[in-house]
C-alpha positions as CSV (number, residue, x, y, z in Angstrom):
1,M,0.0,0.0,0.0
2,I,2.8,2.4,0.9
3,R,4.5,1.6,-2.4
4,Q,1.3,2.4,-4.3
5,I,0.9,5.7,-2.4
6,N,4.5,6.7,-3.2
7,R,3.9,5.9,-6.9
8,V,0.8,8.0,-7.0
9,T,2.6,10.8,-5.1
10,A,5.5,10.7,-7.6
11,A,3.1,10.7,-10.5
12,I,1.3,13.8,-9.1
13,V,4.6,15.6,-8.5
14,V,5.7,14.8,-12.1
15,L,2.4,16.1,-13.5
16,L,2.6,19.2,-11.4
17,L,6.2,19.8,-12.5
18,A,5.2,19.3,-16.1
19,L,2.3,21.7,-15.6
20,I,4.6,24.3,-14.1
21,I,7.2,23.9,-16.7
22,N,4.7,24.2,-19.5
23,L,3.1,27.2,-17.9
24,S,6.5,28.8,-17.4
25,Y,7.5,28.0,-21.0
26,I,4.3,29.6,-22.3
27,Q,4.6,32.7,-20.1
28,V,8.3,33.2,-20.5
29,F,9.3,31.9,-24.0
30,K,6.0,32.0,-26.0
31,A,4.4,35.1,-24.5
32,G,5.7,37.4,-27.3
33,D,4.5,35.0,-30.0
34,L,1.0,34.6,-28.4
35,R,0.7,38.4,-28.0
36,G,1.5,38.8,-31.7
37,Q,-1.3,36.5,-32.8
38,A,-4.3,38.2,-34.5
39,G,-7.5,37.7,-32.6
40,N,-5.8,37.5,-29.2
41,Q,-8.3,39.7,-27.3
42,R,-6.3,39.7,-24.1
43,V,-3.3,41.4,-25.6
44,T,-4.1,44.9,-24.7
45,L,-5.1,44.2,-21.1
46,T,-2.1,41.9,-20.6
47,E,0.4,44.4,-22.0
48,Y,-0.9,47.3,-20.0
49,S,-1.4,45.4,-16.7
50,R,2.3,45.0,-16.4
51,E,4.8,47.8,-15.6
52,R,6.8,48.3,-18.8
53,G,10.5,49.0,-18.1
54,P,12.1,52.4,-18.5
55,I,14.4,53.7,-21.2
56,L,17.3,55.4,-19.4
57,L,20.0,57.9,-19.9
58,A,22.3,57.1,-17.0
59,S,19.6,57.1,-14.3
60,E,17.2,59.5,-15.9
61,A,14.1,57.9,-17.6
62,I,13.1,59.3,-21.0
63,A,10.3,56.8,-21.3
64,E,8.5,55.2,-18.3
65,S,5.3,53.7,-17.2
66,T,3.2,55.2,-14.5
67,P,0.2,53.7,-12.7
68,T,-3.4,54.8,-13.6
69,S,-6.8,54.2,-12.2
70,D,-8.4,52.9,-15.4
71,A,-8.7,49.4,-16.9
72,L,-5.3,49.8,-18.5
73,K,-3.2,49.9,-15.4
74,Y,-0.1,51.7,-16.8
75,L,0.4,54.7,-19.0
76,R,3.5,55.1,-21.1
77,E,4.9,58.6,-20.6
78,Y,7.8,60.6,-22.2
79,P,9.0,63.4,-19.9
80,D,10.9,65.3,-22.6
81,G,9.2,63.5,-25.5
82,S,10.0,65.7,-28.6
83,T,13.7,65.8,-27.7
84,Y,14.1,62.1,-27.8
85,A,11.3,61.0,-30.1
86,S,13.7,59.9,-32.8
87,I,15.3,57.5,-30.3
88,T,12.5,56.2,-28.1
89,G,9.9,56.1,-30.8
90,F,6.4,55.6,-29.3
91,Y,4.4,52.8,-27.6
92,S,0.8,53.1,-28.7
93,L,-2.5,51.4,-27.9
94,V,-3.5,51.8,-31.6
95,Y,-0.3,51.9,-33.7
96,G,2.0,49.6,-31.8
97,A,5.6,50.6,-31.2
98,T,8.5,52.2,-33.0
99,G,12.1,53.1,-32.2
100,I,13.7,51.6,-29.1
101,E,10.2,50.9,-27.8
102,S,9.9,48.4,-30.7
103,E,13.4,47.1,-31.1
104,A,13.8,46.4,-27.3
105,N,10.2,45.4,-26.8
106,N,10.9,41.9,-25.3
107,I,13.2,43.4,-22.7
108,L,10.9,46.4,-21.8
109,A,7.8,44.2,-21.7
110,G,9.5,41.6,-19.6
111,N,9.3,38.8,-22.1
112,D,13.1,38.3,-22.6
113,S,14.3,34.8,-21.7
114,R,16.9,36.3,-19.3
115,F,14.0,37.2,-17.0
116,F,13.0,33.6,-16.5
117,V,13.8,33.3,-12.8
118,D,12.2,36.7,-12.1
119,R,9.0,35.7,-13.9
120,L,8.8,32.5,-11.9
121,Q,9.3,34.3,-8.7
122,Q,6.6,36.8,-9.6
123,L,4.3,34.0,-10.8
124,F,4.5,32.1,-7.5
125,A,4.0,35.3,-5.6
126,N,0.9,36.0,-7.7
127,R,2.3,39.3,-8.9
128,E,2.6,40.6,-12.4
129,P,6.2,40.6,-13.6
130,K,7.8,43.9,-14.5
131,G,9.7,44.7,-17.6
132,G,13.5,45.2,-17.8
133,A,15.2,48.4,-18.7
134,I,17.4,49.8,-21.4
135,R,20.2,52.2,-20.9
136,L,21.3,54.3,-23.9
137,T,24.6,55.8,-25.1
138,I,23.0,59.2,-25.7
139,D,24.7,62.2,-24.1
140,P,21.7,64.4,-23.0
141,D,23.7,67.6,-23.3
142,A,24.6,66.8,-26.9
143,Q,21.1,65.7,-27.8
144,M,19.5,68.9,-26.3
145,A,22.2,71.0,-28.1
146,A,21.3,69.4,-31.4
147,M,17.6,69.9,-31.0
148,K,18.0,73.5,-29.8
149,A,20.4,74.3,-32.7
150,L,18.1,72.7,-35.3
151,N,15.3,74.9,-33.9
152,G,12.6,73.2,-35.8
153,R,14.3,73.3,-39.2
154,T,14.0,70.2,-41.3
155,G,17.2,68.2,-40.8
156,A,19.2,65.7,-38.8
157,V,22.2,65.5,-36.5
158,V,24.3,62.4,-35.5
159,A,27.2,62.5,-33.1
160,I,29.3,59.4,-32.5
161,D,32.2,58.5,-30.1
162,P,34.7,57.5,-32.8
163,T,36.6,55.1,-30.6
164,T,33.5,52.9,-29.7
165,G,30.7,53.7,-32.2
166,A,28.5,54.8,-29.3
167,I,25.9,57.2,-30.6
168,L,25.9,60.4,-28.5
169,A,23.2,62.3,-30.3
170,L,20.5,61.3,-32.8
171,A,18.3,64.3,-33.6
172,S,15.5,64.6,-36.1
173,S,13.7,67.8,-36.8
174,P,10.9,68.7,-36.9
175,S,10.1,66.3,-34.1
176,F,6.8,65.1,-32.4
177,D,5.6,64.4,-28.9
178,P,5.2,60.6,-28.3
179,N,2.8,61.4,-25.5
180,L,0.2,62.3,-28.2
181,L,0.3,58.6,-29.3
182,S,0.6,56.9,-25.9
183,S,-2.6,57.9,-24.2
184,H,-5.4,55.4,-23.4
185,D,-7.9,57.2,-25.6
186,A,-8.0,55.4,-29.0
187,G,-9.9,58.3,-30.6
188,D,-7.4,60.9,-29.6
189,I,-4.5,58.7,-30.6
190,Q,-5.9,58.2,-34.1
191,A,-6.7,61.9,-34.5
192,N,-3.2,62.9,-33.4
193,Y,-1.5,60.3,-35.6
194,E,-3.5,61.3,-38.7
195,E,-2.5,64.9,-38.1
196,L,1.2,64.0,-37.7
197,N,1.1,61.7,-40.7
198,A,-0.5,64.4,-42.9
199,D,2.1,67.0,-42.0
200,T,4.1,67.8,-45.1
201,N,7.2,68.3,-42.9
202,Q,7.1,64.6,-41.9
203,P,7.7,64.8,-38.2
204,L,7.3,61.0,-37.9
205,L,10.3,60.4,-40.3
206,N,13.4,59.4,-38.5
207,R,15.7,61.6,-40.6
208,P,19.1,60.6,-39.2
209,L,18.5,56.9,-40.0
210,A,15.8,56.8,-42.7
211,M,16.6,59.8,-45.0
212,T,19.2,59.5,-47.7
213,L,20.3,62.6,-49.6
214,P,23.2,63.5,-51.8
215,P,26.1,64.4,-49.4
216,G,27.6,67.0,-51.7
217,S,31.1,68.1,-51.0
218,T,31.3,66.2,-47.7
219,F,31.8,63.2,-49.9
220,K,35.1,64.7,-51.0
221,L,36.5,63.2,-47.8
222,V,35.8,59.7,-49.2
223,T,37.4,60.7,-52.6
224,A,40.4,62.2,-50.8
225,A,40.7,59.0,-48.7
226,A,40.7,56.9,-51.9
227,A,43.4,59.2,-53.3
228,L,45.6,58.9,-50.3
229,E,45.1,55.1,-50.0
230,S,46.0,54.6,-53.7
231,G,49.6,55.6,-52.8
232,N,49.8,58.0,-55.7
233,Y,48.8,61.2,-53.8
234,V,49.8,63.1,-50.7
235,A,48.4,66.3,-49.3
236,G,50.7,68.4,-51.4
237,T,50.1,66.6,-54.7
238,E,49.2,69.1,-57.4
239,L,45.9,68.8,-59.2
240,P,44.3,70.9,-62.0
241,G,41.8,73.3,-60.6
242,P,40.4,75.5,-63.4
243,T,37.3,77.6,-63.1
244,Q,35.4,75.0,-65.2
245,I,36.0,71.5,-66.4
246,N,34.3,69.8,-69.3
247,L,32.7,66.5,-68.5
248,P,34.0,64.0,-71.2
249,G,31.5,63.1,-73.9
250,T,29.1,65.8,-72.9
251,D,28.6,69.6,-73.4
252,V,28.3,70.0,-69.6
253,Q,30.7,72.4,-67.9
254,L,31.2,71.8,-64.2
255,G,32.2,74.9,-62.3
256,N,33.4,75.8,-58.9
257,W,30.9,77.2,-56.3
258,N,32.5,80.6,-56.3
259,G,33.0,80.8,-60.1
260,K,36.8,81.1,-59.7
261,S,39.9,79.1,-60.4
262,C,41.2,77.1,-57.4
263,G,44.8,78.4,-57.6
264,P,47.4,80.3,-59.5
265,G,47.7,79.0,-63.1
266,D,44.6,76.9,-62.5
267,V,46.7,74.5,-60.3
268,T,46.0,73.6,-56.7
269,T,47.0,70.8,-54.3
270,L,44.9,68.1,-52.7
271,Q,44.9,69.8,-49.4
272,A,44.1,73.2,-50.8
273,A,41.3,71.7,-53.0
274,L,39.7,70.2,-49.9
275,E,40.1,73.5,-47.9
276,I,38.3,75.5,-50.6
277,S,36.1,72.7,-51.8
278,C,37.3,72.8,-55.4
279,N,34.8,71.0,-57.6
280,T,36.9,70.9,-60.7
281,A,39.9,69.4,-58.9
282,F,37.9,66.7,-57.2
283,A,35.9,65.9,-60.4
284,W,39.2,65.4,-62.2
285,L,40.6,63.4,-59.3
286,G,37.5,61.2,-59.4
287,M,38.0,60.4,-63.0
288,E,41.7,59.6,-62.5
289,L,41.0,57.3,-59.6
290,G,38.0,55.6,-61.3
291,A,34.6,54.6,-60.0
292,D,35.8,51.3,-58.6
293,A,38.4,52.8,-56.3
294,I,36.0,55.4,-55.0
295,S,33.2,52.8,-54.6
296,E,35.6,50.5,-52.7
297,Q,36.6,53.3,-50.4
298,A,33.0,54.3,-49.7
299,Q,32.2,50.7,-48.9
300,K,35.0,50.6,-46.4
301,F,33.4,53.5,-44.6
302,G,30.0,51.7,-44.5
303,F,28.3,52.5,-47.8
304,E,26.3,49.6,-49.2
305,S,26.0,48.0,-45.7
306,E,23.0,47.8,-43.4
307,F,23.4,49.0,-39.8
308,E,21.1,48.2,-36.9
309,V,21.6,50.6,-34.0
310,P,19.2,48.7,-33.2
311,M,16.8,50.5,-35.5
312,T,17.7,49.7,-39.1
313,A,19.3,52.5,-41.0
314,A,18.7,53.1,-44.7
315,I,21.6,51.8,-46.8
316,S,23.8,54.6,-48.2
317,R,24.7,54.1,-51.9
318,F,27.4,54.8,-54.4
319,P,26.3,54.5,-58.0
320,V,26.9,51.2,-59.8
321,D,29.1,51.3,-62.9
322,P,28.9,55.1,-63.6
323,N,30.5,56.4,-66.7
324,K,33.3,59.1,-66.6
325,P,31.1,62.1,-66.3
326,Q,28.9,60.4,-63.7
327,T,32.1,59.4,-61.8
328,A,33.2,63.0,-61.8
329,M,29.9,64.1,-60.3
330,S,29.9,61.2,-57.9
331,A,33.4,62.2,-56.7
332,I,31.9,65.5,-55.4
333,G,28.9,63.8,-53.8
334,Q,26.4,64.4,-56.5
335,F,24.8,62.3,-59.3
336,D,23.3,59.2,-57.6
337,V,25.4,59.2,-54.4
338,R,23.0,59.0,-51.4
339,A,23.9,58.9,-47.7
340,T,22.3,59.1,-44.3
341,A,23.5,61.5,-41.6
342,L,24.5,58.4,-39.7
343,Q,26.7,57.2,-42.6
344,M,28.5,60.6,-43.0
345,A,29.1,60.7,-39.2
346,M,30.7,57.3,-39.6
347,V,33.0,58.6,-42.3
348,A,34.2,61.4,-39.9
349,A,34.4,58.9,-37.1
350,G,36.6,56.5,-39.1
351,I,39.0,59.2,-40.0
352,A,39.1,60.3,-36.4
353,N,39.7,56.8,-35.1
354,D,43.0,56.2,-37.0
355,G,41.1,54.8,-40.0
356,V,39.0,52.2,-38.1
357,V,35.2,52.5,-38.5
358,M,33.3,51.2,-35.5
359,N,29.8,49.8,-35.7
360,P,27.3,52.4,-34.4
361,Y,25.0,51.5,-31.5
362,L,22.5,53.1,-29.1
363,I,22.1,50.6,-26.3
364,S,24.8,50.5,-23.8
365,Q,23.3,48.2,-21.2
366,V,20.4,45.8,-20.8
367,L,19.0,45.9,-17.2
368,G,16.8,43.5,-15.3
369,P,13.5,44.6,-13.6
370,D,15.5,45.4,-10.5
371,L,18.0,47.5,-12.7
372,T,20.8,45.0,-12.2
373,V,23.0,44.9,-15.3
374,L,22.4,41.8,-17.5
375,Q,24.4,42.8,-20.5
376,N,27.0,45.5,-21.5
377,T,27.4,46.3,-25.2
378,N,31.0,45.5,-26.3
379,P,32.1,47.9,-29.1
380,S,33.0,46.2,-32.3
381,A,34.8,47.3,-35.5
382,F,33.1,47.4,-38.8
383,G,36.5,47.5,-40.5
384,R,39.6,49.5,-41.4
385,A,38.9,52.2,-44.0
386,M,42.3,53.9,-44.0
387,S,45.8,53.4,-42.8
388,V,46.8,55.1,-39.5
389,E,49.2,57.4,-41.5
390,N,46.7,58.4,-44.1
391,S,43.9,59.0,-41.6
392,K,46.2,61.5,-39.8
393,I,47.0,63.2,-43.1
394,L,43.3,63.6,-43.8
395,R,42.5,64.8,-40.3
396,D,45.1,67.5,-40.7
397,M,43.6,68.4,-44.1
398,M,40.1,68.7,-42.3
399,V,41.7,71.0,-39.7
400,G,42.8,73.2,-42.6
401,V,39.2,73.3,-43.9
402,V,38.0,74.8,-40.5
403,Q,41.0,77.1,-40.0
404,N,41.6,78.3,-43.5
405,G,38.8,77.2,-45.7
406,T,35.0,76.8,-46.0
407,A,34.1,75.6,-42.5
408,T,35.2,78.5,-40.3
409,K,31.9,78.5,-38.4
410,A,32.7,75.1,-37.0
411,A,35.6,76.5,-35.0
412,I,35.6,76.1,-31.2
413,S,37.9,78.2,-29.0
414,G,40.7,76.2,-27.5
415,V,39.9,73.0,-29.5
416,T,41.4,71.9,-32.8
417,V,38.4,71.0,-35.0
418,G,38.4,69.3,-38.4
419,G,35.6,69.3,-40.8
420,K,34.1,69.5,-44.3
421,T,31.1,71.4,-45.5
422,G,28.8,70.4,-48.3
423,T,26.1,72.2,-50.3
424,A,24.3,69.4,-52.2
425,E,22.3,70.3,-55.3
426,N,18.7,69.2,-55.2
427,A,16.0,68.9,-57.8
428,P,15.6,71.9,-60.2
429,G,13.9,74.7,-58.4
430,E,14.5,73.2,-54.9
431,P,16.9,74.6,-52.4
432,A,20.2,72.8,-51.8
433,H,20.9,70.6,-48.8
434,A,23.4,72.0,-46.3
435,W,25.9,69.6,-44.8
436,F,28.7,69.5,-42.4
437,V,30.8,66.6,-41.0
438,G,33.5,67.1,-38.5
439,L,35.6,65.8,-35.6
440,A,37.1,67.2,-32.4
441,P,39.7,67.4,-31.1
442,S,41.7,66.4,-34.1
443,D,44.5,64.5,-32.3
444,Q,42.4,62.4,-29.9
445,S,38.9,62.8,-31.1
446,K,36.1,62.4,-28.6
447,V,33.3,63.2,-31.1
448,A,32.5,62.9,-34.8
449,V,29.4,64.6,-36.1
450,A,27.3,65.0,-39.2
451,V,24.6,67.7,-39.7
452,V,22.3,68.0,-42.7
453,L,19.6,70.6,-43.3
454,Q,17.2,69.3,-45.8
455,N,16.4,71.8,-48.5
456,G,18.6,74.2,-46.5
457,G,16.1,74.1,-43.6
458,G,14.0,76.7,-45.4
459,A,16.8,79.2,-45.7
460,T,16.9,81.4,-48.8
461,E,20.7,81.3,-49.1
462,V,22.2,77.9,-48.5
463,S,25.7,76.9,-47.5
464,G,27.1,74.2,-45.2
465,N,29.3,76.8,-43.4
466,S,26.5,79.3,-42.6
467,L,23.8,76.7,-41.7
468,A,25.2,73.3,-40.7
469,A,28.6,74.1,-39.3
470,P,27.3,76.2,-36.3
471,I,25.0,73.3,-35.4
472,A,27.9,70.9,-35.4
473,A,29.9,73.3,-33.3
474,A,27.2,73.5,-30.7
475,V,26.9,69.7,-30.5
476,M,30.7,69.2,-30.3
477,R,31.0,71.8,-27.5
478,A,28.3,69.9,-25.6
479,V,30.1,66.6,-25.9
480,L,33.4,68.2,-24.9
481,K,31.7,70.2,-22.1
482,Q,33.1,73.5,-23.5
């Protein structure tokens, strides 16, 4: 009899363990899949009955859940929503999630497998599990400086730590307030979303990551890098720099932005051509190097590659098999060259980091519900774009652009800044795009930055120096605590 009782007891224990394991498996590992199934009517109540984890800058929350008295127990709030909207995205009852809210949803919602033990403890205590937290790489001073300097103008700013790839600022303008889409009133959410979506300025567009534009003369950094890496050019190599150059096989005359020759006797040097942004010299150089060499150099900086930061950035492109005239235009960042602000910041960062391009990232740490650190992001290299020696030569050339050339408004007192302006031609009748990319300080850079004002940000007179360079200077000062 005792043996039979023991067998029954053992069977009951096994069944209970199987039930607990199955329940835990469903709640821990399959919760995300079940929530994603159409027709699951408990999704909304389940998601909002649990405290979603915060998105943090150091210890400051830029997205957090607060208790409510309605059926949906927690409300997602964004204390400084419009400043960080391009990073956090939104978490919406009607439209789901975007940005970090989407990419880190399993962690923030508490569904990540690393929370298994915590979920079991909460389950046995009959308490709803809490979500984990995400800590970002963003420097709040840099982000606020970027948004303040953009001042509502249509554009983007990206700042990167060149040595790690950590993104210090990711600003998109005009922005929006995620709180408008995170309320518990579905009617209000829909009305607010439709208004934002209908806005011709596209505040919902994540410009630093999703917008690709011709980079204009900032791309001359890539062409200069290709020249230096070829072994046939140094900073002092002489180049032809006439007032105009005929594009072979066409009747097109490419001129310089100021309508002048780039040097005495129509001759300049590689360094001087970069300083004064000489179109004719770089167009000639592009044809001499050839499209393959420039394309290969662009790819070493990240063109043609997809980056997840963790949001997926649009791929920056260099034209496939351009002819000679198209290669000349591509060498100065026109024709079909397209780049994101993130990509151009990576170009500057690679030059700053002794030629090594680091993979960009936004998440520095994954934290548990009790804010213990579960994972630190380890910086990783995308690859080497230039030799150490040539990257230093190009940095020095960029310093000359700020001190003696077209980027004087990027200067910071007491700091050696390197940079390159760009004024990228747009569709006929449309204002140009104003660009600036830079790094500081030039010897041991702590920040690389890219700024673009789409269609000149609405300005009547467009230049990278007058419009984009001051924004970059403000962001670099913020990072350097100047």
